[in-house]
N, C-alpha and C positions, 0 to 999 in steps of 0.2 A: 036427172044426171047432172053432175057438176060440169062446168065449162072446161073444154080442152084448151089449155093454155100453151101446150107444147106438143105439136104433132110430130110423130116419128116418120110419117110418110115422106119418102124421098131422102131421108137422112142416112148418113153413114154412121152405123151404131157398132161400137166396139164392146164386146162382152169379154171381160177379163175373168178367166176361170171357166172357160166354156166346156172343159172336160169334167167338171164337177157336177154334182146332182143339181144344184141350183142354177149354175151357169148353163148347163145343157137344157134345162127347162125354159130358161129365158130365151135361149136360141130358138127352141121349138115355138114359143109363143110369138116371137118377133117375125116368124115366117109369114104371118098374116097381116103384117103392118105396112107392107109395101116399102120396106127400107132395105138398105144394103148392110148385111151383117159382116162385121170384121172380127176375126179371131186370130190368135197367134199361139203357136206352141212354144215350149221352153227352148227348143232349138232355134226358133226365130228371135225370141226376146225373153231374157231372164228378168222377171219383174223385180228381182233384188238388186239389179245393176242399173243405177240411175242413167248412165250414159246410153245403155241399150234401150231403155224405156223412152227416153227423150228422143232418141234417133228414130225409133219406130213410130212414135206419135207424130213427130214432125213430118215423116214420110207419108203416113196414111191419113192424117188429118181427120179423125173422127169428129162428127158433130155431137154425138152423145156417147156416154160411157156407163156401162153397168159394171161396177167393181165387185165381182163375186169371187175373186181369187183369194185364197188363204191357206196357211198351214193349219191343218186340223188333225185331231187325234183324240184318243181316249184318255182316261184318267192316268193310266200308266205312262203314256207318252208325255202328257203335260207335266207329270211329276219328275220324270227322268230327264227331260230336255227343256227345262223352263227358259233357258237362254234362246234356244232355237225358236220356240213359240213366240217369245216376245220380240226378238230381233227380226225374224223373217216376216212376221205380220206387220210390225212397225214400218219396216223399210219398204216392203212392196206397196203398202198403202200410200206412204209418203211419196214414193216415186211416181205412182200413177196419178195421184191427186195433183201433185206439183206439175207434172208434165201436162195434165189436162188444163191447168191454169196457163202455162206458158204457151200452149198451142191454141188457146182461145176456144176450148170445147164449150159448146153452148149449155150443155146440161150433164150432170154426173150424178149417179146414184151409188151410194156406198151401202153395202150389205153387211150388217152387223149380226148380232146374236142376242138372244134374251139373257145370256149369261152376263151381260153388262150390269144387270141389276143386283142390288144387295141380296144376300142369301135369304134374309128374313124380311123382305119388303112386304108391305100390306098387299093383300090379294083382293081383286085382281090388280096386277101391277100396272100403274099408269106411267106414262112417259116421264113425268116429273119425279119419279122415284130414283132416277139416276143420281149416283154420288151422295145418297142419303144414308148409306150404311156400308158395312164390310161385305166383300165379295165371298163367293164360295171358294174356299182355299184350294180345292182340287184342280181348278182351271183358272186361277186368277191371272196367270200370265197371258193367256189368250184373251180373257176379258179386258184386261188393261189395254192391250193392243187395240181391241175393237173400240173401246172408249176413246182412245187417242185418234182413231180414224174418224169417228163421228165428230169429235171436237175440231179436227183439222178441216173438215168440210165446213163447219160453222165459221172457223177462222177465216178461210178464204172468202166466204160469203160476206163477213163483216169488213175485212180489209180491202178486198178487191171486187166485191159485188158479184162474185161468181154464183151461178145458180146450181150449187151442189147440195144435194139432199141425202138423207139417210133413212133406211128402213131396217127395223129390227124384227126379224122372223122368230116365231116360236119353234118348237121341235118339228122338223120336217121329215118326210119320208116319201118314198115312191120310186119311180124308175131312176136308175143311176145311183141308187143308195149303196152304201158300203155294207156288205154282208159278211165280211171277214170277222170271225168271232174273237179275234184278238183286239179289235178296235171299233166294233160297230156299236151303234146306239140301241136303245131298248127295243124299238119297233123291228128293225131288221134282224136283231138277235133273236127275238121271239119267233119271227117268221121262219128263220133258218132252223132254230132248235126244234120247233114243233114239226117242221117238215121232215127233218132227219129222224126225229123220234117216231114219226108215222112210218117212214120208209123202213126203219130198222125194227119196227114193231115193239118199241119200248112201251113200258106200262105207265111211265110217269115222266114229267119234267119238273124241275124245281126252280122257284124264284127266290130271290133274297128277301129277307125281312118279312114283314106282315102283309105286304101287298097293298097297304092302304094309302101310300103316297099318291097324289093326284097329279097328272100331267096332261098337257094340251098337245094335240098333234094336228098338223096341217099338211095336206098333200102338196108336194112340190110344184105341181102344175097350177094349183090355186095360188101358191106363193108367187110364181112367175106372173100370173095374171094380175095380182095385186101390185106387183112392182111396176108393171107397165101402166097400170091405172094411175099410180102415184106419179110416175114420170110425166104423164100427160096432163095431170090435173092439180099437182101439188108443188108449191114453191114457198118454203119457209125454213127458218133456222132449226126448229125442233124436229127431232126424229119421229118416226111414226111406227108404232107396233104393228106387226103383221101376224094375225092369228085367226082362230075361228071363234074364240070367246067361250069355249066349252072344254071341260076336261073330263078325265076318266081315271079310276084307280088302276094301278098296275095289275092287280088281280083280275079286275074286270077286263082289262085289255088282253091278258093272257087267255082267258076264256073265249073272248071274241076271236082272237087270232086262231086258237085251236079249232073253233067251229069252222072258220073259213078254210083253213088248211086241211081239215078232215082228221085231225088227231083226236082220238077218243079216249086217251089215257087220262090219268089223274094229274092234277096240278098241285104240287106240294110246296110248302114254304119252309125256308131255313130261317128260323126265328133267332138264331145266333148271329145273323148278319144284319148290318145296319140298313135303315130305311132311306136315309138321305133326307133332303128337304121335304117337309110334309106336303107342300103344294106349290106349284108354279104355274099361274095362269095370267096371261097378259090381258090388260084391258084393251079392247079394240073399238072403243067408242069414237076415237078420232078417225079411224079408218072407215067405220060405218057412216060417220057424218060426211065423209068425202064420197060416199056413194058406192062403196064396194063391200061385198059379202061373199063368202066361199060358196062353191057350187058342188064340191065333191064331198059326199058324206063319208064318215069314217069306215063304215062297212064296205062301201064301194071302193074307197081308196086302198084299204088293206088288200082286197081282192085284186086290184090292179097292181099293187106292189108285189103280191105273190106271183102273179103271172109274169111280171118282169123278172123276178128271181128265177123262175123256171126256164124262162127264155134266155137266161144268161146276161140280161141287160142290167148288170150291176158291177160295182167296183170290187176288186180284190186288191187291197193295198199290198204293195211288194215289201213294205217295211212298216208294219203296223205298230211297232214299238216307238218309232221316232215321229210318227205322224206323217201326213202326206200334204205336199204343196199342190193343192187342187188346181188344175189347169196349167200347172208348171212342171208336170212330171209324167213319165210314161205310165199308163195304167193298163193292166192286163184284164182280160175277161175270162170268166169261168162258167161253163155250162152246169146247170143243176143235173142231178142224176137222170139219165135218159129214161129210166124206168118210172119216173115220177108221174103220177096222174096229173091231168090238167086242173088248174084252179077252177073254182066254181064260176059260172057265168053270171056276172053282175054288171049293170050299166056303169060306165065310168065317164066321163067326159074326155145316244144314251149309252155305257161302255164296260164290258167285262167279258172275257172269253167263255166263261162257263156259267156265271151266275146271272140269270136274266132278272132284270129289275133294278140292277145297280146303275142308275141313270147317269149319263153325262149331264152335268148341270149347265147345259147350254141350249 
């Protein structure tokens, strides 16, 4: 195991974006670290307002920060509100990072997204692929903001010697995911659509395109564990990819989700619809070298996500068309149909309202 260079024990740790899927997973994981966890609602501090952020940080003086807050949304939201996605993410990132510098935060982790990489980057995508080609146009505004956040952390490290690092997760899923069909990614969309098809005794579900594009998926609790591992063992300018190093076709994923949910109907394909990027797999060689590997298999993870959906532990965005400022907005919860059967018992430790498989390139 690599040497622990920064212990979280006894520290005051601020999780920005604690209401989101990633932020809430980090909060869960921090519970066993012997630290004091700090969170703030939008009513307490609007991360888009510099004076509020600096006042809150000056008052609470966190030792460490996980920056998981962001405005997120699907293809429709990105296309309709490009200014909101670029401005909100740029400004909240800049405010938190600058305030962390001014209040002498010991260590900060910025959470990005795999959408920062060129659309046609060589596979698997290594960290050095950043800025070597054009972005996926359907969410370039979000991607540009995330690239800026990563570079801002590097700039504070270069100019001020701040220990600010960045992690770039692959496609995540699990408890706290967004199952709203107007804005959800491919995994929660598949889970919800197959569940509703089962409950309504439908004979088939349809996915877009050929089903051959390959995507990588990581359970959010594994992501949180990787983030804490990096916080404790990593300190360098380069960002680090966070993934599992394996991918699956959309059609294979649809069959796997159907089996776990218990949907026995057909899976059809709409070949008139586009496939999107053929493959998007992150290289995790750097993360593996640092001594971390995932613990939750895909089958177990999907079963866990399905149980979470049935229990109502997921997000329903109140405004799916404009995106949601995770950790900075009120989020309502919705119970799955009470008549739904339980998910299968297994050990556990992407965007379009109707067409499954039309992935968010993030």
